[in-house]
Biopython code that builds the backbone (N, CA, C, O; Angstrom):
import numpy as np
from Bio.PDB.StructureBuilder import StructureBuilder

atoms = [
    (1, "MET", "N", (130.535, 75.581, 116.216)),
    (1, "MET", "CA", (129.342, 75.106, 115.495)),
    (1, "MET", "C", (128.057, 75.114, 116.140)),
    (1, "MET", "O", (127.154, 74.556, 115.515)),
    (2, "THR", "N", (127.784, 75.613, 117.229)),
    (2, "THR", "CA", (126.711, 75.946, 117.840)),
    (2, "THR", "C", (126.173, 77.207, 117.474)),
    (2, "THR", "O", (125.171, 77.601, 118.071)),
    (3, "ASP", "N", (126.705, 77.922, 116.551)),
    (3, "ASP", "CA", (126.037, 79.299, 116.082)),
    (3, "ASP", "C", (125.411, 79.176, 114.861)),
    (3, "ASP", "O", (124.652, 80.013, 114.371)),
    (4, "GLU", "N", (125.802, 77.920, 114.281)),
    (4, "GLU", "CA", (125.119, 77.826, 112.892)),
    (4, "GLU", "C", (123.844, 78.077, 112.762)),
    (4, "GLU", "O", (123.485, 78.981, 112.008)),
    (5, "PRO", "N", (123.061, 77.430, 113.374)),
    (5, "PRO", "CA", (121.346, 77.498, 113.314)),
    (5, "PRO", "C", (121.002, 79.004, 113.442)),
    (5, "PRO", "O", (120.181, 79.565, 112.717)),
    (6, "GLU", "N", (121.802, 79.690, 114.566)),
    (6, "GLU", "CA", (121.619, 81.089, 114.657)),
    (6, "GLU", "C", (122.046, 81.904, 113.604)),
    (6, "GLU", "O", (121.476, 82.964, 113.342)),
    (7, "ASP", "N", (122.989, 81.491, 112.995)),
    (7, "ASP", "CA", (123.725, 82.298, 112.007)),
    (7, "ASP", "C", (122.680, 82.245, 110.739)),
    (7, "ASP", "O", (122.467, 83.226, 110.027)),
    (8, "THR", "N", (122.038, 80.917, 110.548)),
    (8, "THR", "CA", (121.388, 80.535, 109.285)),
    (8, "THR", "C", (119.956, 81.569, 109.474)),
    (8, "THR", "O", (119.587, 82.320, 108.571)),
    (9, "ALA", "N", (119.312, 81.462, 110.682)),
    (9, "ALA", "CA", (118.280, 82.077, 111.240)),
    (9, "ALA", "C", (118.148, 83.648, 110.819)),
    (9, "ALA", "O", (117.290, 84.258, 110.182)),
    (10, "ALA", "N", (119.388, 84.047, 111.461)),
    (10, "ALA", "CA", (119.624, 85.456, 111.217)),
    (10, "ALA", "C", (119.930, 85.823, 109.609)),
    (10, "ALA", "O", (119.537, 86.919, 109.208)),
    (11, "ALA", "N", (120.540, 85.033, 108.797)),
    (11, "ALA", "CA", (120.499, 85.283, 107.312)),
    (11, "ALA", "C", (119.303, 85.170, 106.814)),
    (11, "ALA", "O", (118.926, 85.985, 105.972)),
    (12, "ALA", "N", (118.508, 84.164, 107.229)),
    (12, "ALA", "CA", (117.137, 83.953, 106.416)),
    (12, "ALA", "C", (116.082, 85.252, 106.930)),
    (12, "ALA", "O", (115.170, 85.646, 106.204)),
    (13, "LYS", "N", (116.322, 85.754, 108.095)),
    (13, "LYS", "CA", (115.559, 86.935, 108.514)),
    (13, "LYS", "C", (115.893, 88.145, 107.681)),
    (13, "LYS", "O", (115.094, 88.902, 107.129)),
    (14, "HIS", "N", (117.418, 88.210, 107.683)),
    (14, "HIS", "CA", (117.919, 89.668, 106.948)),
    (14, "HIS", "C", (117.362, 89.590, 105.319)),
    (14, "HIS", "O", (117.003, 90.569, 104.665)),
    (15, "GLU", "N", (117.385, 88.342, 104.900)),
    (15, "GLU", "CA", (117.004, 87.882, 103.445)),
    (15, "GLU", "C", (115.554, 88.361, 103.221)),
    (15, "GLU", "O", (115.210, 89.083, 102.285)),
    (16, "LYS", "N", (114.807, 87.915, 104.112)),
    (16, "LYS", "CA", (113.121, 88.314, 104.087)),
    (16, "LYS", "C", (113.138, 89.869, 104.001)),
    (16, "LYS", "O", (112.609, 90.495, 103.083)),
    (17, "TRP", "N", (113.825, 90.451, 105.092)),
    (17, "TRP", "CA", (113.864, 92.060, 105.082)),
    (17, "TRP", "C", (114.112, 92.702, 103.803)),
    (17, "TRP", "O", (113.434, 93.633, 103.369)),
    (18, "LEU", "N", (115.240, 92.105, 103.133)),
    (18, "LEU", "CA", (115.636, 92.742, 101.916)),
    (18, "LEU", "C", (114.659, 92.344, 100.957)),
    (18, "LEU", "O", (114.378, 93.312, 100.250)),
    (19, "GLU", "N", (114.036, 91.335, 100.646)),
    (19, "GLU", "CA", (112.880, 91.251, 99.882)),
    (19, "GLU", "C", (111.762, 91.960, 100.113)),
    (19, "GLU", "O", (111.183, 92.423, 99.130)),
    (20, "LYS", "N", (111.223, 92.197, 101.438)),
    (20, "LYS", "CA", (110.283, 93.153, 101.536)),
    (20, "LYS", "C", (110.593, 94.635, 101.006)),
    (20, "LYS", "O", (109.814, 95.398, 100.436)),
    (21, "GLY", "N", (112.031, 94.853, 101.369)),
    (21, "GLY", "CA", (112.339, 96.252, 100.772)),
    (21, "GLY", "C", (112.339, 96.270, 99.460)),
    (21, "GLY", "O", (111.825, 97.275, 98.967)),
    (22, "VAL", "N", (112.779, 95.426, 98.687)),
    (22, "VAL", "CA", (112.724, 95.414, 97.343)),
    (22, "VAL", "C", (111.209, 95.408, 96.717)),
    (22, "VAL", "O", (110.993, 95.962, 95.639)),
    (23, "ALA", "N", (110.317, 94.840, 97.353)),
    (23, "ALA", "CA", (108.968, 94.776, 96.896)),
    (23, "ALA", "C", (108.549, 96.147, 97.070)),
    (23, "ALA", "O", (108.105, 96.767, 96.104)),
    (24, "LEU", "N", (108.655, 96.719, 98.297)),
    (24, "LEU", "CA", (108.138, 98.115, 98.553)),
    (24, "LEU", "C", (108.645, 99.014, 97.690)),
    (24, "LEU", "O", (107.777, 99.742, 97.209)),
    (25, "ARG", "N", (109.941, 99.258, 97.257)),
    (25, "ARG", "CA", (110.525, 99.994, 96.434)),
    (25, "ARG", "C", (110.078, 99.912, 95.080)),
    (25, "ARG", "O", (109.995, 100.948, 94.421)),
    (26, "ALA", "N", (109.732, 98.632, 94.508)),
    (26, "ALA", "CA", (109.056, 98.535, 93.172)),
    (26, "ALA", "C", (107.764, 99.219, 93.222)),
    (26, "ALA", "O", (107.481, 100.081, 92.390)),
    (27, "PHE", "N", (106.959, 98.868, 94.173)),
    (27, "PHE", "CA", (105.623, 99.396, 94.425)),
    (27, "PHE", "C", (105.491, 100.876, 94.365)),
    (27, "PHE", "O", (104.485, 101.372, 93.859)),
    (28, "PHE", "N", (106.405, 101.577, 94.830)),
    (28, "PHE", "CA", (106.501, 102.960, 94.850)),
    (28, "PHE", "C", (106.814, 103.365, 93.743)),
    (28, "PHE", "O", (106.118, 104.234, 93.218)),
    (29, "TYR", "N", (107.950, 102.846, 93.082)),
    (29, "TYR", "CA", (108.526, 103.171, 91.657)),
    (29, "TYR", "C", (107.207, 103.048, 90.679)),
    (29, "TYR", "O", (106.939, 103.932, 89.864)),
    (30, "ILE", "N", (106.532, 102.042, 90.818)),
    (30, "ILE", "CA", (105.407, 101.493, 89.901)),
    (30, "ILE", "C", (104.434, 102.691, 89.848)),
    (30, "ILE", "O", (104.124, 103.330, 88.843)),
    (31, "PHE", "N", (103.978, 102.891, 91.215)),
    (31, "PHE", "CA", (103.113, 104.034, 91.591)),
    (31, "PHE", "C", (103.403, 105.418, 91.181)),
    (31, "PHE", "O", (102.666, 106.221, 90.609)),
    (32, "GLY", "N", (104.628, 105.542, 91.587)),
    (32, "GLY", "CA", (105.111, 107.022, 91.242)),
    (32, "GLY", "C", (105.112, 107.160, 89.532)),
    (32, "GLY", "O", (104.650, 108.180, 89.020)),
    (33, "THR", "N", (105.521, 106.346, 88.914)),
    (33, "THR", "CA", (105.419, 106.272, 87.441)),
    (33, "THR", "C", (104.089, 106.350, 86.918)),
    (33, "THR", "O", (103.904, 107.040, 85.915)),
    (34, "HIS", "N", (103.121, 105.732, 87.462)),
    (34, "HIS", "CA", (101.661, 105.942, 86.940)),
    (34, "HIS", "C", (101.240, 107.291, 87.378)),
    (34, "HIS", "O", (100.586, 108.034, 86.647)),
    (35, "LEU", "N", (101.636, 107.619, 88.632)),
    (35, "LEU", "CA", (101.008, 109.238, 88.992)),
    (35, "LEU", "C", (101.671, 110.150, 88.094)),
    (35, "LEU", "O", (100.955, 111.098, 87.773)),
    (36, "VAL", "N", (102.926, 110.145, 87.552)),
    (36, "VAL", "CA", (103.509, 111.274, 86.784)),
    (36, "VAL", "C", (102.960, 111.160, 85.408)),
    (36, "VAL", "O", (102.786, 112.158, 84.709)),
    (37, "ALA", "N", (102.673, 109.905, 84.994)),
    (37, "ALA", "CA", (101.949, 109.595, 83.571)),
    (37, "ALA", "C", (100.595, 109.974, 83.603)),
    (37, "ALA", "O", (100.051, 110.325, 82.556)),
    (38, "GLY", "N", (100.025, 109.951, 84.588)),
    (38, "GLY", "CA", (98.553, 110.424, 84.877)),
    (38, "GLY", "C", (98.649, 111.847, 84.686)),
    (38, "GLY", "O", (97.907, 112.434, 83.898)),
    (39, "PHE", "N", (99.559, 112.448, 85.392)),
    (39, "PHE", "CA", (99.586, 114.050, 85.608)),
    (39, "PHE", "C", (99.860, 114.597, 83.894)),
    (39, "PHE", "O", (99.258, 115.522, 83.350)),
    (40, "VAL", "N", (100.757, 113.872, 83.378)),
    (40, "VAL", "CA", (101.204, 114.572, 82.168)),
    (40, "VAL", "C", (99.930, 114.247, 81.153)),
    (40, "VAL", "O", (99.593, 115.119, 80.352)),
    (41, "TRP", "N", (99.256, 113.029, 81.198)),
    (41, "TRP", "CA", (97.968, 112.934, 80.471)),
    (41, "TRP", "C", (96.963, 113.948, 80.968)),
    (41, "TRP", "O", (96.216, 114.411, 80.106)),
    (42, "LEU", "N", (96.836, 114.315, 82.039)),
    (42, "LEU", "CA", (95.841, 115.376, 82.352)),
    (42, "LEU", "C", (96.423, 116.520, 81.698)),
    (42, "LEU", "O", (95.616, 117.052, 80.936)),
    (43, "LEU", "N", (97.336, 116.971, 81.730)),
    (43, "LEU", "CA", (98.032, 118.317, 81.179)),
    (43, "LEU", "C", (97.580, 118.274, 79.641)),
    (43, "LEU", "O", (97.003, 119.232, 79.128)),
    (44, "PHE", "N", (97.867, 117.158, 78.976)),
    (44, "PHE", "CA", (97.538, 117.191, 77.666)),
    (44, "PHE", "C", (96.003, 117.233, 77.421)),
    (44, "PHE", "O", (95.468, 117.871, 76.514)),
    (45, "TYR", "N", (95.414, 116.528, 78.277)),
    (45, "TYR", "CA", (93.887, 116.513, 78.174)),
    (45, "TYR", "C", (93.285, 118.124, 78.245)),
    (45, "TYR", "O", (92.526, 118.643, 77.425)),
    (46, "LEU", "N", (93.802, 118.686, 79.355)),
    (46, "LEU", "CA", (93.401, 119.858, 79.622)),
    (46, "LEU", "C", (93.940, 121.003, 78.598)),
    (46, "LEU", "O", (93.259, 122.027, 78.565)),
    (47, "GLY", "N", (94.992, 120.949, 77.827)),
    (47, "GLY", "CA", (95.600, 121.727, 76.969)),
    (47, "GLY", "C", (94.908, 121.413, 75.623)),
    (47, "GLY", "O", (94.762, 122.295, 74.777)),
    (48, "GLN", "N", (94.541, 120.316, 75.459)),
    (48, "GLN", "CA", (93.469, 120.020, 73.944)),
    (48, "GLN", "C", (92.081, 120.590, 74.444)),
    (48, "GLN", "O", (91.387, 120.927, 73.485)),
    (49, "HIS", "N", (91.586, 120.758, 75.453)),
    (49, "HIS", "CA", (90.278, 121.237, 75.661)),
    (49, "HIS", "C", (90.168, 122.552, 76.108)),
    (49, "HIS", "O", (89.079, 123.011, 76.453)),
    (50, "ALA", "N", (91.516, 123.398, 76.140)),
    (50, "ALA", "CA", (91.188, 124.851, 76.407)),
    (50, "ALA", "C", (90.819, 125.830, 75.751)),
    (50, "ALA", "O", (91.101, 125.781, 74.553)),
    (51, "GLN", "N", (90.201, 126.846, 76.162)),
    (51, "GLN", "CA", (89.567, 127.799, 75.210)),
    (51, "GLN", "C", (90.785, 128.477, 74.661)),
    (51, "GLN", "O", (91.721, 128.881, 75.351)),
    (52, "LYS", "N", (90.679, 128.576, 73.220)),
    (52, "LYS", "CA", (91.958, 129.116, 72.633)),
    (52, "LYS", "C", (91.263, 130.590, 72.009)),
    (52, "LYS", "O", (91.970, 131.401, 71.411)),
]
sb = StructureBuilder()
sb.init_structure("model")
sb.init_model(0)
sb.init_chain("A")
sb.init_seg("    ")
for serial, (resi, resn, name, xyz) in enumerate(atoms, 1):
    if name == "N":
        sb.init_residue(resn, " ", resi, " ")
    sb.init_atom(name, np.array(xyz, "f"), 0.0, 1.0, " ", f" {name:<3s}", serial, name[0])
structure = sb.get_structure()
């Protein structure tokens, strides 16, 4: 029974670590999606204004 507070603290620390991982992954996915969308937008813009 003496291990319960330590187990609880370790579980809480692990859960915080998982939350940070999810938040970081979501940030990179959102950033990456916007980066790709911006590049596609740039290609369309340059294609529209190209000398033909």
